[in-house]
BALOBA-1460 file (C-alpha; in Angstrom, 3 decimals):
// residues 342
<rec num="1" residu="x" x="19.059" y="-39.772" z="-29.707"/>
<rec num="2" residu="x" x="18.403" y="-38.515" z="-26.126"/>
<rec num="3" residu="x" x="21.417" y="-37.067" z="-24.424"/>
<rec num="4" residu="x" x="22.436" y="-38.610" z="-21.123"/>
<rec num="5" residu="x" x="22.990" y="-35.822" z="-18.634"/>
<rec num="6" residu="x" x="25.534" y="-36.147" z="-15.836"/>
<rec num="7" residu="x" x="26.028" y="-34.255" z="-12.558"/>
<rec num="8" residu="x" x="28.801" y="-32.211" z="-14.243"/>
<rec num="9" residu="x" x="26.093" y="-30.687" z="-16.557"/>
<rec num="10" residu="x" x="24.188" y="-29.455" z="-13.496"/>
<rec num="11" residu="x" x="27.451" y="-27.968" z="-12.028"/>
<rec num="12" residu="x" x="28.260" y="-26.263" z="-15.348"/>
<rec num="13" residu="x" x="24.746" y="-24.733" z="-15.397"/>
<rec num="14" residu="x" x="25.210" y="-23.543" z="-11.815"/>
<rec num="15" residu="x" x="28.506" y="-21.947" z="-12.786"/>
<rec num="16" residu="x" x="26.625" y="-19.983" z="-15.429"/>
<rec num="17" residu="x" x="23.886" y="-19.026" z="-12.976"/>
<rec num="18" residu="x" x="26.289" y="-17.915" z="-10.235"/>
<rec num="19" residu="x" x="28.876" y="-16.309" z="-12.514"/>
<rec num="20" residu="x" x="31.505" y="-18.905" z="-11.681"/>
<rec num="21" residu="x" x="31.268" y="-18.784" z="-7.896"/>
<rec num="22" residu="x" x="31.251" y="-22.572" z="-7.293"/>
<rec num="23" residu="x" x="34.312" y="-24.362" z="-6.013"/>
<rec num="24" residu="x" x="36.475" y="-25.598" z="-8.902"/>
<rec num="25" residu="x" x="39.155" y="-27.423" z="-7.120"/>
<rec num="26" residu="x" x="41.515" y="-27.586" z="-4.133"/>
<rec num="27" residu="x" x="42.885" y="-24.059" z="-4.902"/>
<rec num="28" residu="x" x="39.423" y="-22.680" z="-3.970"/>
<rec num="29" residu="x" x="39.764" y="-24.076" z="-0.468"/>
<rec num="30" residu="x" x="42.833" y="-21.918" z="0.366"/>
<rec num="31" residu="x" x="41.214" y="-18.565" z="0.439"/>
<rec num="32" residu="x" x="40.839" y="-18.040" z="-3.269"/>
<rec num="33" residu="x" x="37.066" y="-18.337" z="-3.263"/>
<rec num="34" residu="x" x="35.422" y="-15.949" z="-0.771"/>
<rec num="35" residu="x" x="32.124" y="-17.878" z="-1.031"/>
<rec num="36" residu="x" x="33.860" y="-20.667" z="0.925"/>
<rec num="37" residu="x" x="32.882" y="-19.409" z="4.404"/>
<rec num="38" residu="x" x="32.987" y="-21.043" z="7.856"/>
<rec num="39" residu="x" x="29.994" y="-20.261" z="10.003"/>
<rec num="40" residu="x" x="30.336" y="-20.768" z="13.781"/>
<rec num="41" residu="x" x="28.684" y="-19.638" z="16.967"/>
<rec num="42" residu="x" x="31.801" y="-20.928" z="18.799"/>
<rec num="43" residu="x" x="29.887" y="-24.035" z="19.934"/>
<rec num="44" residu="x" x="32.574" y="-26.785" z="20.124"/>
<rec num="45" residu="x" x="32.362" y="-29.078" z="17.167"/>
<rec num="46" residu="x" x="29.389" y="-27.287" z="15.508"/>
<rec num="47" residu="x" x="31.067" y="-25.003" z="12.879"/>
<rec num="48" residu="x" x="30.134" y="-25.558" z="9.262"/>
<rec num="49" residu="x" x="32.116" y="-24.557" z="6.271"/>
<rec num="50" residu="x" x="30.096" y="-23.684" z="3.104"/>
<rec num="51" residu="x" x="31.506" y="-25.323" z="-0.044"/>
<rec num="52" residu="x" x="29.372" y="-24.118" z="-2.971"/>
<rec num="53" residu="x" x="29.479" y="-26.982" z="-5.491"/>
<rec num="54" residu="x" x="29.403" y="-30.847" z="-5.424"/>
<rec num="55" residu="x" x="29.333" y="-32.152" z="-1.866"/>
<rec num="56" residu="x" x="28.666" y="-35.835" z="-2.560"/>
<rec num="57" residu="x" x="28.622" y="-37.993" z="-5.711"/>
<rec num="58" residu="x" x="30.629" y="-38.190" z="-8.878"/>
<rec num="59" residu="x" x="30.601" y="-35.473" z="-11.554"/>
<rec num="60" residu="x" x="30.133" y="-38.235" z="-14.076"/>
<rec num="61" residu="x" x="27.138" y="-39.869" z="-12.390"/>
<rec num="62" residu="x" x="24.064" y="-39.865" z="-14.691"/>
<rec num="63" residu="x" x="21.153" y="-37.636" z="-13.625"/>
<rec num="64" residu="x" x="17.664" y="-37.412" z="-14.983"/>
<rec num="65" residu="x" x="15.726" y="-35.606" z="-12.235"/>
<rec num="66" residu="x" x="17.056" y="-32.773" z="-10.050"/>
<rec num="67" residu="x" x="15.316" y="-31.547" z="-6.979"/>
<rec num="68" residu="x" x="15.878" y="-27.985" z="-5.748"/>
<rec num="69" residu="x" x="15.312" y="-27.384" z="-2.061"/>
<rec num="70" residu="x" x="16.226" y="-24.959" z="0.669"/>
<rec num="71" residu="x" x="17.501" y="-27.091" z="3.541"/>
<rec num="72" residu="x" x="18.542" y="-30.788" z="3.335"/>
<rec num="73" residu="x" x="16.579" y="-33.021" z="5.695"/>
<rec num="74" residu="x" x="15.866" y="-36.704" z="5.962"/>
<rec num="75" residu="x" x="12.386" y="-35.879" z="4.622"/>
<rec num="76" residu="x" x="13.959" y="-34.509" z="1.441"/>
<rec num="77" residu="x" x="16.276" y="-37.565" z="1.057"/>
<rec num="78" residu="x" x="13.373" y="-39.999" z="1.468"/>
<rec num="79" residu="x" x="11.249" y="-37.982" z="-0.934"/>
<rec num="80" residu="x" x="14.128" y="-38.045" z="-3.476"/>
<rec num="81" residu="x" x="14.374" y="-41.795" z="-3.216"/>
<rec num="82" residu="x" x="10.624" y="-42.341" z="-3.533"/>
<rec num="83" residu="x" x="10.270" y="-40.039" z="-6.547"/>
<rec num="84" residu="x" x="13.424" y="-41.107" z="-8.432"/>
<rec num="85" residu="x" x="15.390" y="-37.814" z="-8.109"/>
<rec num="86" residu="x" x="19.069" y="-38.378" z="-8.839"/>
<rec num="87" residu="x" x="20.564" y="-35.099" z="-7.603"/>
<rec num="88" residu="x" x="19.624" y="-32.653" z="-4.839"/>
<rec num="89" residu="x" x="20.533" y="-28.964" z="-5.138"/>
<rec num="90" residu="x" x="20.345" y="-27.497" z="-1.683"/>
<rec num="91" residu="x" x="20.427" y="-23.735" z="-1.144"/>
<rec num="92" residu="x" x="21.663" y="-23.914" z="2.445"/>
<rec num="93" residu="x" x="24.979" y="-25.402" z="3.518"/>
<rec num="94" residu="x" x="25.111" y="-29.066" z="4.522"/>
<rec num="95" residu="x" x="26.514" y="-30.546" z="7.701"/>
<rec num="96" residu="x" x="27.430" y="-34.238" z="7.890"/>
<rec num="97" residu="x" x="24.965" y="-36.009" z="10.198"/>
<rec num="98" residu="x" x="22.932" y="-32.884" z="11.043"/>
<rec num="99" residu="x" x="21.241" y="-32.715" z="7.560"/>
<rec num="100" residu="x" x="20.986" y="-36.506" z="7.071"/>
<rec num="101" residu="x" x="18.880" y="-37.655" z="9.951"/>
<rec num="102" residu="x" x="21.860" y="-38.191" z="12.365"/>
<rec num="103" residu="x" x="23.872" y="-40.453" z="10.056"/>
<rec num="104" residu="x" x="26.623" y="-39.729" z="7.621"/>
<rec num="105" residu="x" x="25.834" y="-38.323" z="4.184"/>
<rec num="106" residu="x" x="28.072" y="-40.945" z="2.702"/>
<rec num="107" residu="x" x="25.937" y="-43.855" z="3.915"/>
<rec num="108" residu="x" x="22.606" y="-42.301" z="3.283"/>
<rec num="109" residu="x" x="23.284" y="-40.924" z="-0.168"/>
<rec num="110" residu="x" x="25.166" y="-43.973" z="-1.389"/>
<rec num="111" residu="x" x="22.221" y="-46.123" z="-0.269"/>
<rec num="112" residu="x" x="19.935" y="-44.258" z="-2.760"/>
<rec num="113" residu="x" x="22.482" y="-43.423" z="-5.371"/>
<rec num="114" residu="x" x="22.033" y="-39.627" z="-4.866"/>
<rec num="115" residu="x" x="24.297" y="-36.696" z="-5.687"/>
<rec num="116" residu="x" x="24.322" y="-33.525" z="-3.552"/>
<rec num="117" residu="x" x="25.164" y="-29.913" z="-4.485"/>
<rec num="118" residu="x" x="24.979" y="-26.787" z="-2.265"/>
<rec num="119" residu="x" x="25.050" y="-23.137" z="-3.267"/>
<rec num="120" residu="x" x="24.053" y="-20.668" z="-0.489"/>
<rec num="121" residu="x" x="26.340" y="-17.595" z="-0.396"/>
<rec num="122" residu="x" x="27.329" y="-18.269" z="-3.998"/>
<rec num="123" residu="x" x="23.726" y="-17.620" z="-4.913"/>
<rec num="124" residu="x" x="23.078" y="-14.497" z="-2.887"/>
<rec num="125" residu="x" x="22.816" y="-11.157" z="-4.585"/>
<rec num="126" residu="x" x="22.332" y="-12.561" z="-8.051"/>
<rec num="127" residu="x" x="18.756" y="-11.277" z="-8.628"/>
<rec num="128" residu="x" x="16.452" y="-8.586" z="-7.142"/>
<rec num="129" residu="x" x="13.538" y="-10.894" z="-6.506"/>
<rec num="130" residu="x" x="13.263" y="-10.577" z="-2.767"/>
<rec num="131" residu="x" x="13.131" y="-6.748" z="-2.904"/>
<rec num="132" residu="x" x="10.675" y="-6.908" z="-5.829"/>
<rec num="133" residu="x" x="8.392" y="-9.235" z="-3.864"/>
<rec num="134" residu="x" x="8.524" y="-6.776" z="-0.968"/>
<rec num="135" residu="x" x="7.537" y="-3.841" z="-3.253"/>
<rec num="136" residu="x" x="10.794" y="-2.016" z="-3.950"/>
<rec num="137" residu="x" x="13.613" y="-1.710" z="-6.463"/>
<rec num="138" residu="x" x="17.051" y="-1.662" z="-4.823"/>
<rec num="139" residu="x" x="19.672" y="0.824" z="-5.960"/>
<rec num="140" residu="x" x="22.226" y="-0.647" z="-3.445"/>
<rec num="141" residu="x" x="22.850" y="-4.288" z="-2.725"/>
<rec num="142" residu="x" x="25.370" y="-5.640" z="-0.172"/>
<rec num="143" residu="x" x="25.895" y="-9.354" z="0.669"/>
<rec num="144" residu="x" x="28.436" y="-8.816" z="3.406"/>
<rec num="145" residu="x" x="27.419" y="-5.527" z="5.058"/>
<rec num="146" residu="x" x="29.805" y="-4.395" z="7.793"/>
<rec num="147" residu="x" x="32.246" y="-7.091" z="6.663"/>
<rec num="148" residu="x" x="29.950" y="-9.904" z="7.916"/>
<rec num="149" residu="x" x="29.549" y="-12.691" z="5.267"/>
<rec num="150" residu="x" x="25.886" y="-13.216" z="4.447"/>
<rec num="151" residu="x" x="24.789" y="-9.945" z="6.061"/>
<rec num="152" residu="x" x="22.540" y="-8.869" z="3.194"/>
<rec num="153" residu="x" x="21.402" y="-5.257" z="2.847"/>
<rec num="154" residu="x" x="19.128" y="-3.667" z="0.181"/>
<rec num="155" residu="x" x="18.386" y="-0.020" z="-0.082"/>
<rec num="156" residu="x" x="15.662" y="0.765" z="-2.623"/>
<rec num="157" residu="x" x="12.781" y="2.931" z="-3.831"/>
<rec num="158" residu="x" x="9.153" y="1.789" z="-3.789"/>
<rec num="159" residu="x" x="7.584" y="0.366" z="-6.919"/>
<rec num="160" residu="x" x="4.994" y="2.719" z="-8.382"/>
<rec num="161" residu="x" x="2.107" y="0.524" z="-7.338"/>
<rec num="162" residu="x" x="3.322" y="0.175" z="-3.739"/>
<rec num="163" residu="x" x="2.570" y="3.429" z="-1.877"/>
<rec num="164" residu="x" x="1.953" y="2.439" z="1.688"/>
<rec num="165" residu="x" x="3.008" y="-0.084" z="4.375"/>
<rec num="166" residu="x" x="-0.345" y="-1.734" z="3.906"/>
<rec num="167" residu="x" x="0.405" y="-2.236" z="0.221"/>
<rec num="168" residu="x" x="3.579" y="-4.123" z="1.139"/>
<rec num="169" residu="x" x="1.699" y="-6.596" z="3.339"/>
<rec num="170" residu="x" x="-1.183" y="-7.039" z="0.882"/>
<rec num="171" residu="x" x="1.321" y="-7.567" z="-1.991"/>
<rec num="172" residu="x" x="3.042" y="-10.377" z="-0.002"/>
<rec num="173" residu="x" x="-0.240" y="-12.080" z="0.924"/>
<rec num="174" residu="x" x="-1.295" y="-12.017" z="-2.776"/>
<rec num="175" residu="x" x="2.045" y="-13.118" z="-4.311"/>
<rec num="176" residu="x" x="2.839" y="-15.833" z="-1.764"/>
<rec num="177" residu="x" x="-0.711" y="-17.211" z="-1.884"/>
<rec num="178" residu="x" x="-1.240" y="-16.845" z="1.874"/>
<rec num="179" residu="x" x="-5.033" y="-17.371" z="1.517"/>
<rec num="180" residu="x" x="-4.450" y="-20.797" z="0.128"/>
<rec num="181" residu="x" x="-2.181" y="-21.739" z="3.049"/>
<rec num="182" residu="x" x="-4.765" y="-20.450" z="5.501"/>
<rec num="183" residu="x" x="-7.476" y="-22.483" z="3.838"/>
<rec num="184" residu="x" x="-5.306" y="-25.609" z="3.927"/>
<rec num="185" residu="x" x="-4.560" y="-24.998" z="7.595"/>
<rec num="186" residu="x" x="-8.268" y="-24.475" z="8.391"/>
<rec num="187" residu="x" x="-9.050" y="-27.758" z="6.472"/>
<rec num="188" residu="x" x="-6.417" y="-29.723" z="8.393"/>
<rec num="189" residu="x" x="-7.699" y="-28.378" z="11.738"/>
<rec num="190" residu="x" x="-11.162" y="-29.630" z="10.810"/>
<rec num="191" residu="x" x="-9.925" y="-32.932" z="9.537"/>
<rec num="192" residu="x" x="-7.803" y="-33.556" z="12.636"/>
<rec num="193" residu="x" x="-10.429" y="-32.158" z="15.056"/>
<rec num="194" residu="x" x="-7.616" y="-29.997" z="16.453"/>
<rec num="195" residu="x" x="-8.313" y="-26.288" z="16.593"/>
<rec num="196" residu="x" x="-4.950" y="-25.489" z="18.229"/>
<rec num="197" residu="x" x="-2.821" y="-26.156" z="15.145"/>
<rec num="198" residu="x" x="-0.809" y="-23.732" z="13.013"/>
<rec num="199" residu="x" x="1.691" y="-23.846" z="10.229"/>
<rec num="200" residu="x" x="4.618" y="-21.653" z="9.109"/>
<rec num="201" residu="x" x="2.635" y="-19.453" z="6.768"/>
<rec num="202" residu="x" x="-0.678" y="-18.875" z="8.396"/>
<rec num="203" residu="x" x="1.062" y="-18.038" z="11.691"/>
<rec num="204" residu="x" x="3.848" y="-15.770" z="10.384"/>
<rec num="205" residu="x" x="2.364" y="-13.480" z="7.740"/>
<rec num="206" residu="x" x="3.556" y="-9.934" z="6.856"/>
<rec num="207" residu="x" x="3.152" y="-7.546" z="9.775"/>
<rec num="208" residu="x" x="3.495" y="-3.815" z="10.457"/>
<rec num="209" residu="x" x="5.404" y="-3.248" z="13.738"/>
<rec num="210" residu="x" x="5.873" y="0.537" z="13.490"/>
<rec num="211" residu="x" x="3.478" y="2.651" z="11.433"/>
<rec num="212" residu="x" x="-0.011" y="2.002" z="10.073"/>
<rec num="213" residu="x" x="-1.341" y="0.485" z="6.847"/>
<rec num="214" residu="x" x="-1.881" y="3.999" z="5.565"/>
<rec num="215" residu="x" x="1.627" y="5.225" z="6.292"/>
<rec num="216" residu="x" x="3.424" y="6.292" z="3.048"/>
<rec num="217" residu="x" x="6.302" y="4.056" z="1.902"/>
<rec num="218" residu="x" x="9.459" y="6.017" z="1.177"/>
<rec num="219" residu="x" x="12.986" y="4.826" z="0.584"/>
<rec num="220" residu="x" x="13.387" y="1.320" z="2.025"/>
<rec num="221" residu="x" x="16.178" y="-0.236" z="4.048"/>
<rec num="222" residu="x" x="15.719" y="-4.031" z="3.782"/>
<rec num="223" residu="x" x="17.721" y="-6.585" z="5.718"/>
<rec num="224" residu="x" x="17.617" y="-10.019" z="7.235"/>
<rec num="225" residu="x" x="17.864" y="-9.907" z="11.077"/>
<rec num="226" residu="x" x="19.256" y="-13.502" z="11.472"/>
<rec num="227" residu="x" x="22.426" y="-12.775" z="9.431"/>
<rec num="228" residu="x" x="23.893" y="-10.708" z="12.266"/>
<rec num="229" residu="x" x="22.406" y="-7.353" z="11.290"/>
<rec num="230" residu="x" x="22.711" y="-5.253" z="14.408"/>
<rec num="231" residu="x" x="21.355" y="-1.977" z="15.769"/>
<rec num="232" residu="x" x="24.757" y="-0.512" z="14.964"/>
<rec num="233" residu="x" x="24.431" y="-1.657" z="11.364"/>
<rec num="234" residu="x" x="20.958" y="-0.079" z="11.269"/>
<rec num="235" residu="x" x="22.301" y="3.288" z="12.583"/>
<rec num="236" residu="x" x="25.203" y="3.241" z="10.145"/>
<rec num="237" residu="x" x="22.994" y="2.410" z="7.168"/>
<rec num="238" residu="x" x="20.566" y="5.199" z="8.103"/>
<rec num="239" residu="x" x="23.472" y="7.579" z="8.364"/>
<rec num="240" residu="x" x="24.545" y="6.556" z="4.880"/>
<rec num="241" residu="x" x="21.005" y="6.903" z="3.614"/>
<rec num="242" residu="x" x="19.188" y="9.639" z="5.567"/>
<rec num="243" residu="x" x="16.313" y="9.502" z="3.041"/>
<rec num="244" residu="x" x="15.234" y="6.048" z="4.345"/>
<rec num="245" residu="x" x="11.897" y="6.147" z="6.183"/>
<rec num="246" residu="x" x="11.023" y="2.406" z="6.300"/>
<rec num="247" residu="x" x="12.702" y="-0.772" z="7.439"/>
<rec num="248" residu="x" x="11.665" y="-4.096" z="5.982"/>
<rec num="249" residu="x" x="12.979" y="-7.132" z="7.804"/>
<rec num="250" residu="x" x="12.474" y="-10.476" z="6.083"/>
<rec num="251" residu="x" x="13.691" y="-14.030" z="6.016"/>
<rec num="252" residu="x" x="13.723" y="-13.729" z="9.799"/>
<rec num="253" residu="x" x="11.682" y="-11.346" z="11.985"/>
<rec num="254" residu="x" x="12.109" y="-8.469" z="14.415"/>
<rec num="255" residu="x" x="10.240" y="-9.310" z="17.685"/>
<rec num="256" residu="x" x="8.606" y="-6.805" z="20.032"/>
<rec num="257" residu="x" x="11.263" y="-5.520" z="22.459"/>
<rec num="258" residu="x" x="14.157" y="-6.395" z="20.094"/>
<rec num="259" residu="x" x="17.078" y="-3.974" z="20.188"/>
<rec num="260" residu="x" x="16.599" y="-3.558" z="16.417"/>
<rec num="261" residu="x" x="13.058" y="-2.425" z="17.012"/>
<rec num="262" residu="x" x="14.170" y="-0.032" z="19.735"/>
<rec num="263" residu="x" x="16.868" y="1.485" z="17.405"/>
<rec num="264" residu="x" x="14.277" y="1.807" z="14.554"/>
<rec num="265" residu="x" x="11.895" y="3.672" z="16.848"/>
<rec num="266" residu="x" x="14.723" y="5.998" z="17.975"/>
<rec num="267" residu="x" x="15.516" y="6.702" z="14.363"/>
<rec num="268" residu="x" x="11.849" y="7.470" z="13.611"/>
<rec num="269" residu="x" x="11.544" y="4.571" z="11.071"/>
<rec num="270" residu="x" x="8.582" y="2.558" z="10.088"/>
<rec num="271" residu="x" x="9.020" y="-1.232" z="10.448"/>
<rec num="272" residu="x" x="7.479" y="-3.991" z="8.348"/>
<rec num="273" residu="x" x="8.136" y="-7.718" z="8.826"/>
<rec num="274" residu="x" x="7.964" y="-9.483" z="5.476"/>
<rec num="275" residu="x" x="8.267" y="-13.083" z="4.382"/>
<rec num="276" residu="x" x="9.848" y="-15.595" z="6.833"/>
<rec num="277" residu="x" x="12.593" y="-18.071" z="5.972"/>
<rec num="278" residu="x" x="9.959" y="-20.651" z="5.170"/>
<rec num="279" residu="x" x="9.087" y="-18.677" z="1.970"/>
<rec num="280" residu="x" x="12.601" y="-18.647" z="0.640"/>
<rec num="281" residu="x" x="11.820" y="-21.716" z="-1.480"/>
<rec num="282" residu="x" x="9.701" y="-19.313" z="-3.515"/>
<rec num="283" residu="x" x="12.026" y="-16.301" z="-3.269"/>
<rec num="284" residu="x" x="15.309" y="-18.047" z="-4.191"/>
<rec num="285" residu="x" x="14.355" y="-21.671" z="-4.899"/>
<rec num="286" residu="x" x="11.945" y="-20.961" z="-7.696"/>
<rec num="287" residu="x" x="14.249" y="-18.633" z="-9.718"/>
<rec num="288" residu="x" x="17.095" y="-21.152" z="-9.315"/>
<rec num="289" residu="x" x="14.858" y="-23.994" z="-10.452"/>
<rec num="290" residu="x" x="13.623" y="-22.057" z="-13.415"/>
<rec num="291" residu="x" x="17.161" y="-21.119" z="-14.487"/>
<rec num="292" residu="x" x="18.284" y="-24.758" z="-14.284"/>
<rec num="293" residu="x" x="15.217" y="-25.833" z="-16.352"/>
<rec num="294" residu="x" x="16.003" y="-23.220" z="-19.031"/>
<rec num="295" residu="x" x="19.704" y="-24.235" z="-19.215"/>
<rec num="296" residu="x" x="18.968" y="-27.954" z="-19.061"/>
<rec num="297" residu="x" x="15.586" y="-28.425" z="-20.729"/>
<rec num="298" residu="x" x="15.904" y="-32.135" z="-21.108"/>
<rec num="299" residu="x" x="16.251" y="-32.671" z="-17.343"/>
<rec num="300" residu="x" x="13.189" y="-33.009" z="-15.013"/>
<rec num="301" residu="x" x="13.587" y="-30.254" z="-12.457"/>
<rec num="302" residu="x" x="11.488" y="-30.518" z="-9.283"/>
<rec num="303" residu="x" x="11.054" y="-28.252" z="-6.329"/>
<rec num="304" residu="x" x="10.859" y="-29.783" z="-2.810"/>
<rec num="305" residu="x" x="8.950" y="-27.739" z="-0.275"/>
<rec num="306" residu="x" x="8.553" y="-28.698" z="3.325"/>
<rec num="307" residu="x" x="5.665" y="-27.655" z="5.541"/>
<rec num="308" residu="x" x="6.008" y="-27.451" z="9.294"/>
<rec num="309" residu="x" x="3.032" y="-27.589" z="11.621"/>
<rec num="310" residu="x" x="2.527" y="-26.961" z="15.271"/>
<rec num="311" residu="x" x="0.165" y="-29.525" z="16.936"/>
<rec num="312" residu="x" x="-0.355" y="-30.079" z="20.663"/>
<rec num="313" residu="x" x="0.690" y="-33.574" z="21.905"/>
<rec num="314" residu="x" x="-2.946" y="-34.359" z="22.760"/>
<rec num="315" residu="x" x="-3.907" y="-33.939" z="19.086"/>
<rec num="316" residu="x" x="-0.972" y="-35.455" z="17.237"/>
<rec num="317" residu="x" x="-1.483" y="-38.426" z="15.031"/>
<rec num="318" residu="x" x="-4.332" y="-40.928" z="15.043"/>
<rec num="319" residu="x" x="-5.992" y="-42.167" z="18.210"/>
<rec num="320" residu="x" x="-4.095" y="-45.470" z="17.840"/>
<rec num="321" residu="x" x="-0.762" y="-43.617" z="17.503"/>
<rec num="322" residu="x" x="-1.471" y="-41.467" z="20.524"/>
<rec num="323" residu="x" x="-2.048" y="-44.639" z="22.525"/>
<rec num="324" residu="x" x="1.283" y="-45.969" z="21.179"/>
<rec num="325" residu="x" x="3.039" y="-42.825" z="22.329"/>
<rec num="326" residu="x" x="1.481" y="-43.058" z="25.721"/>
<rec num="327" residu="x" x="2.438" y="-46.737" z="26.093"/>
<rec num="328" residu="x" x="6.126" y="-46.245" z="25.018"/>
<rec num="329" residu="x" x="6.499" y="-43.218" z="27.232"/>
<rec num="330" residu="x" x="4.854" y="-44.546" z="30.399"/>
<rec num="331" residu="x" x="6.101" y="-48.098" z="30.225"/>
<rec num="332" residu="x" x="9.623" y="-47.444" z="29.002"/>
<rec num="333" residu="x" x="10.668" y="-43.776" z="29.297"/>
<rec num="334" residu="x" x="9.258" y="-42.476" z="32.559"/>
<rec num="335" residu="x" x="10.367" y="-45.298" z="34.874"/>
<rec num="336" residu="x" x="14.132" y="-44.971" z="34.492"/>
<rec num="337" residu="x" x="15.860" y="-44.551" z="37.875"/>
<rec num="338" residu="x" x="18.142" y="-41.779" z="36.691"/>
<rec num="339" residu="x" x="18.330" y="-38.356" z="38.377"/>
<rec num="340" residu="x" x="17.373" y="-35.450" z="36.106"/>
<rec num="341" residu="x" x="20.367" y="-34.013" z="34.217"/>
<rec num="342" residu="x" x="22.495" y="-37.136" z="34.674"/>
């Protein structure tokens, strides 16, 4: 007789995967679980507290299909409803309204009978996949470097087959299937008759900022700039590891003129930008989904991947939809007698 799985089974599997980092009860909300973290830029009303575990739904609710995704959006909610997914496991923390198309999670998820789990910081540091993809094996891993939650730092030695900066970029292109994304983007440009179109992958590939493809790769200092990793952190980490000769920045990028790039140049470091955040569905989402499938083999585990494209207004949608946009804008939005900024 086929076993009926419930959300609690998914939570139990995630406790195994994370080593018990998920919230177990009210006691974990009083400082007992350091993976319950409030993130804020001090914008009034916009702080979000991460609660690794069940966000919405009952632990006893039946589940047959689980979708693993990076960031909850209305696209993911609608795809779940259309494809009969019962439970969403989101890597990133969820904010009421913001991640549900501007409405409350309660109303949207109850409408479709969905359960929601988040993991984020509780999943970080559990596997060496991101360093491996970028061609090195870490001998030091920090998930709160400098006392900043989520400020991830790896220090590692190159894999035997990765000898140069160029090898790092080529490895990423191969493993992430960048050529396929570029082909798809080219096909869509042709299909839409819109040459000025790009997507997250074909526009943000691996890139060498300091050094050349032939520059030898030594000990690597690998971090994620968007987590709050600062030039001061870079200088401190180099002081702790003077053998480092290369910086790899991934998930987010170092831009030309960035203080981080200035500091790296001053320290005589090579700099490589690796995968962007859009690739984390592969880096962290895929291992998480495989682990869930192994622990719950009778469940249907899916991966939701979103693709974001950049299209000029003049080329967006069908000809009829562009006429619709023009009519709505010109007849209803551009004639309001309201001063700008009021």
